[in-house]
C-alpha positions as CSV (number, residue, x, y, z in Angstrom):
1,X,-35.0,1.1,-31.4
2,X,-33.0,-2.3,-31.4
3,X,-30.8,-3.0,-34.3
4,X,-30.7,-6.7,-35.2
5,X,-27.8,-7.9,-37.6
6,X,-26.6,-11.0,-39.4
7,X,-23.2,-12.0,-39.3
8,X,-22.1,-14.6,-41.7
9,X,-19.7,-17.2,-40.4
10,X,-19.5,-19.2,-43.4
11,X,-19.8,-17.7,-46.8
12,X,-22.2,-19.9,-48.9
13,X,-24.0,-19.3,-52.2
14,X,-27.7,-19.3,-51.2
15,X,-29.3,-18.1,-54.5
16,X,-32.9,-20.0,-54.7
17,X,-32.7,-21.0,-51.4
18,X,-36.0,-21.5,-49.4
19,X,-35.7,-19.8,-45.7
20,X,-37.6,-21.3,-42.7
21,X,-38.5,-19.0,-39.9
22,X,-38.3,-20.8,-36.4
23,X,-38.8,-18.0,-34.5
24,X,-41.1,-19.0,-31.5
25,X,-44.8,-18.4,-31.9
26,X,-47.7,-20.4,-29.9
27,X,-45.9,-23.1,-28.3
28,X,-43.1,-25.2,-29.6
29,X,-44.3,-25.6,-33.2
30,X,-42.0,-23.6,-34.8
31,X,-39.1,-24.3,-33.0
32,X,-39.7,-28.4,-33.2
33,X,-40.0,-27.6,-37.2
34,X,-36.9,-25.9,-37.4
35,X,-34.9,-28.4,-35.2
36,X,-36.4,-31.2,-37.1
37,X,-35.3,-29.8,-40.6
38,X,-31.9,-29.1,-39.1
39,X,-31.3,-32.7,-38.3
40,X,-33.3,-34.2,-41.0
41,X,-31.1,-32.3,-43.7
42,X,-27.7,-32.3,-41.6
43,X,-27.9,-28.4,-42.0
44,X,-24.5,-26.7,-40.8
45,X,-24.2,-23.4,-38.5
46,X,-23.6,-20.5,-41.2
47,X,-24.5,-17.2,-39.5
48,X,-25.7,-15.7,-36.4
49,X,-28.3,-13.0,-36.0
50,X,-27.7,-10.8,-33.0
51,X,-28.6,-7.9,-31.4
52,X,-27.5,-5.8,-28.0
53,X,-31.3,-6.4,-26.7
54,X,-30.9,-10.4,-26.9
55,X,-29.8,-11.9,-23.4
56,X,-26.0,-12.5,-23.1
57,X,-26.4,-16.5,-23.3
58,X,-24.1,-19.0,-25.5
59,X,-25.9,-22.2,-26.6
60,X,-23.3,-25.3,-26.4
61,X,-23.8,-28.1,-28.7
62,X,-21.2,-30.7,-29.0
63,X,-18.7,-28.5,-27.3
64,X,-19.4,-25.6,-30.0
65,X,-20.5,-22.2,-28.6
66,X,-23.6,-20.5,-30.7
67,X,-25.5,-17.5,-30.7
68,X,-28.9,-17.3,-29.1
69,X,-30.4,-16.9,-32.7
70,X,-28.6,-18.8,-35.5
71,X,-28.9,-19.7,-39.5
72,X,-28.2,-23.2,-40.8
73,X,-28.1,-24.5,-44.2
74,X,-26.9,-27.6,-46.3
75,X,-23.2,-27.4,-46.5
76,X,-23.3,-29.4,-50.1
77,X,-26.4,-29.2,-52.1
78,X,-26.8,-31.8,-54.8
79,X,-28.0,-31.5,-58.4
80,X,-31.9,-31.5,-58.1
81,X,-32.0,-30.7,-54.5
82,X,-33.1,-27.2,-53.2
83,X,-30.8,-25.2,-50.5
84,X,-32.7,-24.9,-47.3
85,X,-31.8,-22.0,-44.7
86,X,-33.2,-22.4,-41.3
87,X,-33.5,-19.5,-38.8
88,X,-33.2,-21.1,-35.1
89,X,-33.6,-19.7,-31.7
90,X,-34.5,-20.4,-28.1
91,X,-35.6,-16.8,-27.8
92,X,-39.4,-15.7,-27.6
93,X,-38.7,-12.0,-28.6
94,X,-40.3,-9.1,-27.2
95,X,-42.8,-7.0,-28.8
96,X,-40.3,-4.5,-29.4
97,X,-37.7,-6.6,-31.4
98,X,-40.3,-8.6,-33.7
99,X,-40.4,-5.7,-36.6
100,X,-36.4,-5.7,-36.5
101,X,-36.0,-9.3,-36.6
102,X,-38.5,-9.9,-39.5
103,X,-37.0,-6.8,-41.6
104,X,-33.4,-8.5,-41.1
105,X,-34.9,-11.8,-42.5
106,X,-36.2,-10.1,-45.3
107,X,-33.3,-8.1,-46.1
108,X,-31.2,-11.3,-45.7
109,X,-33.3,-13.1,-48.3
110,X,-32.9,-10.3,-50.5
111,X,-29.3,-10.0,-50.3
112,X,-28.7,-13.7,-50.8
113,X,-31.2,-13.9,-53.7
114,X,-33.3,-16.5,-51.9
115,X,-36.7,-17.3,-53.4
116,X,-39.0,-18.1,-51.0
117,X,-39.5,-17.4,-46.8
118,X,-41.9,-20.0,-44.9
119,X,-42.9,-19.2,-41.4
120,X,-44.4,-22.0,-39.3
121,X,-46.2,-21.4,-36.2
122,X,-49.1,-22.8,-33.9
123,X,-52.6,-21.3,-33.6
124,X,-54.8,-20.9,-30.9
125,X,-58.4,-21.9,-31.5
126,X,-60.8,-20.1,-29.3
127,X,-63.4,-22.4,-27.7
128,X,-66.6,-22.3,-25.7
129,X,-66.1,-22.2,-21.9
130,X,-65.8,-26.3,-20.8
131,X,-65.3,-27.1,-24.8
132,X,-62.5,-29.7,-25.7
133,X,-61.3,-30.8,-28.7
134,X,-62.7,-33.9,-29.9
135,X,-60.3,-36.9,-29.0
136,X,-58.5,-38.0,-32.0
137,X,-59.9,-35.2,-34.2
138,X,-57.9,-34.0,-37.0
139,X,-55.6,-31.0,-36.7
140,X,-56.3,-28.6,-39.4
141,X,-53.1,-26.9,-41.4
142,X,-53.8,-23.2,-42.4
143,X,-51.8,-21.1,-44.7
144,X,-51.6,-17.6,-46.2
145,X,-49.3,-16.2,-48.8
146,X,-47.9,-12.7,-49.4
147,X,-48.0,-12.9,-53.3
148,X,-49.9,-14.6,-56.3
149,X,-47.2,-17.0,-56.9
150,X,-47.1,-18.0,-52.9
151,X,-50.7,-18.5,-52.8
152,X,-50.6,-21.0,-55.9
153,X,-47.7,-22.7,-54.4
154,X,-50.0,-23.2,-51.2
155,X,-52.3,-25.3,-53.3
156,X,-49.5,-28.2,-53.5
157,X,-49.7,-28.5,-49.7
158,X,-52.7,-30.1,-47.7
159,X,-53.5,-26.4,-46.0
160,X,-56.7,-24.6,-45.6
161,X,-56.7,-21.0,-46.8
162,X,-56.4,-18.7,-44.0
163,X,-59.1,-16.1,-45.1
164,X,-59.5,-14.0,-41.9
165,X,-58.0,-13.3,-38.9
166,X,-54.6,-11.8,-37.1
167,X,-51.3,-13.4,-37.5
168,X,-49.0,-11.6,-35.0
169,X,-45.1,-12.2,-34.6
170,X,-42.3,-12.3,-36.9
171,X,-44.8,-14.3,-39.1
172,X,-46.7,-11.3,-39.2
173,X,-43.8,-9.0,-40.3
174,X,-42.8,-11.2,-42.8
175,X,-46.2,-11.3,-44.3
176,X,-46.5,-7.6,-44.5
177,X,-42.9,-7.1,-45.7
178,X,-43.4,-9.7,-48.3
179,X,-46.3,-8.1,-49.6
180,X,-44.9,-4.6,-49.6
181,X,-41.7,-5.8,-51.3
182,X,-43.3,-8.1,-53.7
183,X,-41.3,-11.0,-51.8
184,X,-42.7,-14.7,-51.6
185,X,-43.8,-15.5,-48.2
186,X,-45.8,-18.4,-46.8
187,X,-47.1,-18.7,-43.4
188,X,-48.4,-22.1,-42.2
189,X,-50.2,-22.2,-38.9
190,X,-51.6,-25.5,-37.0
191,X,-53.7,-25.6,-33.9
192,X,-51.6,-25.9,-31.1
193,X,-53.2,-27.9,-28.4
194,X,-51.2,-27.6,-25.0
195,X,-53.0,-30.2,-23.2
196,X,-52.2,-33.0,-26.0
197,X,-49.1,-31.9,-27.9
198,X,-47.8,-29.2,-30.1
199,X,-45.9,-32.1,-31.7
200,X,-48.4,-33.2,-34.0
201,X,-49.1,-29.5,-35.1
202,X,-45.5,-29.5,-36.0
203,X,-45.5,-32.8,-37.6
204,X,-48.4,-31.5,-39.9
205,X,-46.7,-28.4,-40.8
206,X,-43.4,-30.3,-41.5
207,X,-45.6,-32.5,-44.0
208,X,-47.0,-29.6,-45.6
209,X,-43.5,-28.2,-46.1
210,X,-42.6,-31.3,-47.9
211,X,-45.5,-31.3,-50.0
212,X,-44.4,-27.9,-51.2
213,X,-40.7,-27.8,-51.3
214,X,-38.9,-30.9,-50.0
215,X,-40.6,-33.7,-52.0
216,X,-39.3,-36.2,-49.6
217,X,-43.0,-38.0,-48.8
218,X,-42.4,-37.6,-45.2
219,X,-44.9,-40.0,-43.2
220,X,-46.4,-37.9,-40.5
221,X,-46.8,-40.8,-38.0
222,X,-43.2,-41.2,-37.7
223,X,-42.8,-37.4,-37.7
224,X,-44.9,-37.2,-34.8
225,X,-42.8,-39.4,-32.7
226,X,-39.7,-37.4,-33.4
227,X,-41.7,-34.3,-33.1
228,X,-42.6,-35.2,-29.3
229,X,-39.0,-36.3,-28.6
230,X,-37.6,-32.8,-30.0
231,X,-40.5,-31.2,-27.8
232,X,-39.3,-32.7,-24.6
233,X,-35.6,-31.6,-25.5
234,X,-36.8,-28.1,-26.4
235,X,-38.6,-27.4,-23.0
236,X,-35.7,-28.3,-20.9
237,X,-33.5,-26.0,-23.3
238,X,-35.8,-23.2,-22.6
239,X,-36.2,-23.7,-19.2
240,X,-32.6,-23.7,-18.8
241,X,-32.0,-20.6,-21.0
242,X,-34.5,-18.5,-18.7
243,X,-32.8,-19.9,-15.3
244,X,-29.5,-18.6,-16.5
245,X,-30.6,-15.4,-17.7
246,X,-32.1,-14.7,-13.9
247,X,-29.0,-16.1,-12.5
248,X,-27.1,-13.2,-14.2
249,X,-29.8,-10.6,-13.1
250,X,-31.0,-10.2,-16.9
251,X,-34.6,-9.3,-17.6
252,X,-36.1,-12.2,-19.3
253,X,-39.5,-10.8,-20.0
254,X,-40.3,-11.7,-23.7
255,X,-37.8,-14.8,-23.6
256,X,-38.0,-18.6,-22.4
């Protein structure tokens, strides 16, 4: 079994922080959410998640080498502000890594005394053959919490209850571990429509996160424009990561 560890690069007090899980799910929704929050809140690189099963890649930003899976946080939290911790990566983990990654995030939250984990993702809606989404139709955001207190917090967001279905990936692991260990975990899902844009789905999830914990009154329409820009950047970055892995003869199954 692959071992996943988190190595701190900068010691910070993360008590009562809110963790955002940015590991990819359907489309680029979670990656857009993570990268938008990193830029909006001016988060800094504080830790790296690593595993022998991760590809041997270094992400370079502003001439700084960074690990393939990174953790960011606010460097200075003003009175009344909430510390936000974001897990961000260009990886699309293989199935053999999902449990280890989810467990590592939960263990990190417990060790740092964080109070909530939010996992963002895309949701594929099954449609009849030939059926297409109504043009201009509203995309719904669905939410589910691991505990009664998490479900209560969800009521503050414009999110419909996710009553029945399957949630896979790290989001599924986090929900199960949250339920088992009594940790508040919320998963937010929005319909990812590849033919129109994951950007709007990401923007709606960001608005729901704002309603629950940020309280910055984020406007959805400007969010969409910024999300579209991030989507284009991330597609290039993911494609480059895959190209570099292939060039070095690595098995890239399970990664972008």
